[in-house]
C-alpha positions as CSV (number, residue, x, y, z in Angstrom):
1,M,-25.7,46.9,29.4
2,P,-27.0,48.3,26.1
3,R,-29.5,46.1,24.2
4,F,-29.5,45.5,20.4
5,L,-32.2,44.1,18.1
6,A,-30.8,41.8,15.5
7,L,-33.0,41.2,12.5
8,Y,-32.3,38.1,10.3
9,M,-32.9,39.2,6.7
10,G,-33.8,37.3,3.6
11,T,-36.4,37.2,0.8
12,Q,-37.9,34.6,-1.4
13,N,-36.5,36.4,-4.5
14,S,-32.9,36.9,-3.4
15,E,-30.2,35.2,-5.4
16,V,-29.1,33.1,-2.4
17,Q,-32.7,31.9,-2.0
18,K,-32.9,31.0,-5.7
19,A,-29.7,29.0,-5.5
20,W,-31.0,27.2,-2.3
21,D,-34.2,26.4,-4.1
22,N,-32.3,24.7,-6.9
23,L,-30.3,22.4,-4.6
24,P,-31.2,18.7,-4.5
25,E,-33.5,17.9,-1.5
26,A,-30.8,15.7,0.1
27,E,-28.4,18.6,0.0
28,K,-30.9,21.0,1.5
29,T,-31.6,18.6,4.3
30,E,-27.9,18.1,5.0
31,R,-27.3,21.9,5.0
32,S,-30.3,22.5,7.2
33,Q,-29.2,20.0,9.8
34,R,-25.6,21.5,9.7
35,A,-27.0,25.1,10.0
36,M,-29.2,24.2,12.9
37,T,-26.3,22.5,14.7
38,E,-24.1,25.6,14.1
39,W,-26.9,27.9,15.1
40,G,-27.2,26.0,18.4
41,Q,-23.5,26.4,18.9
42,W,-23.8,30.1,18.3
43,V,-26.6,30.3,20.9
44,E,-24.5,28.4,23.4
45,R,-21.5,30.8,22.8
46,H,-23.8,33.9,23.3
47,R,-26.4,32.6,25.8
48,H,-25.1,34.9,28.5
49,V,-25.9,38.0,26.4
50,I,-29.1,36.8,24.7
51,V,-32.0,38.7,26.3
52,D,-34.8,37.4,24.1
53,M,-34.1,34.4,21.8
54,G,-36.7,35.8,19.4
55,A,-38.4,33.7,16.8
56,P,-39.1,33.3,13.1
57,L,-41.6,35.8,11.8
58,G,-44.7,35.3,9.7
59,K,-46.5,37.4,7.1
60,T,-46.7,41.1,7.8
61,L,-49.7,43.4,8.1
62,L,-49.2,47.2,7.8
63,A,-51.4,49.5,9.9
64,S,-51.3,53.0,8.5
65,P,-53.6,56.0,8.1
66,E,-55.0,54.2,5.0
67,G,-56.0,51.2,7.1
68,I,-54.6,47.7,7.5
69,A,-53.2,45.8,4.5
70,P,-50.7,43.0,3.8
71,T,-47.2,44.1,3.0
72,R,-43.8,42.5,2.5
73,N,-40.4,43.1,4.0
74,A,-37.2,41.1,4.3
75,V,-37.3,40.4,8.0
76,A,-37.3,36.6,8.7
77,A,-36.6,36.5,12.4
78,Y,-35.2,38.4,15.4
79,V,-33.2,38.1,18.5
80,I,-32.3,40.7,21.2
81,V,-28.8,40.7,22.7
82,E,-26.7,42.8,25.1
83,A,-23.2,44.1,24.3
84,D,-20.9,46.9,25.4
85,T,-21.1,48.6,22.0
86,H,-22.9,48.4,18.7
87,D,-19.7,47.0,17.0
88,D,-19.5,44.3,19.7
89,A,-23.1,43.3,19.0
90,A,-22.5,43.2,15.3
91,R,-19.4,41.1,15.7
92,M,-21.5,38.4,17.4
93,F,-23.1,37.8,14.0
94,R,-20.0,37.6,11.9
95,N,-20.1,34.4,9.9
96,H,-23.5,33.5,11.4
97,P,-25.2,30.3,9.9
98,H,-28.2,32.4,8.9
99,F,-26.2,33.6,5.9
100,T,-23.2,31.2,5.7
101,I,-25.3,28.1,5.4
102,F,-29.0,29.1,5.2
103,P,-30.1,31.3,2.3
104,G,-30.4,34.4,4.5
105,T,-29.0,37.7,3.1
106,G,-27.6,39.1,6.4
107,V,-28.3,40.2,9.9
108,E,-29.1,43.8,10.7
109,I,-28.2,45.0,14.2
110,M,-29.5,48.1,15.7
111,P,-29.4,49.6,19.3
112,C,-32.6,49.6,21.4
113,L,-32.8,53.2,22.5
114,P,-34.4,54.5,25.6
115,M,-38.0,55.9,25.3
116,P,-38.0,59.7,25.2
117,S,-39.5,61.4,28.2
118,P,-42.8,63.3,27.7
């Protein structure tokens, strides 16, 4: 079955993050608890197609011809899933708590393609 990499997106300067930051602490706590409960329910619904549960991601270093340097991107976490089609994989993330409760900006889903032969 085809595999898909899903990237949980969000940045500290997004409008949804700014709105989250302005919430009272009690409301952030309540929303966080609700989000983690719903995230757990999402995992249970899709456990049979989750290949790699992934993890939150930390700060980024860029290795390039110029050397190694800190950089920024909007990737917050990842997961790898299996689905029959790209659209089926994307539908798994419809109304995901990453962006319906938490201040994430969305989930980008892309196919994991086979390595080209030499």
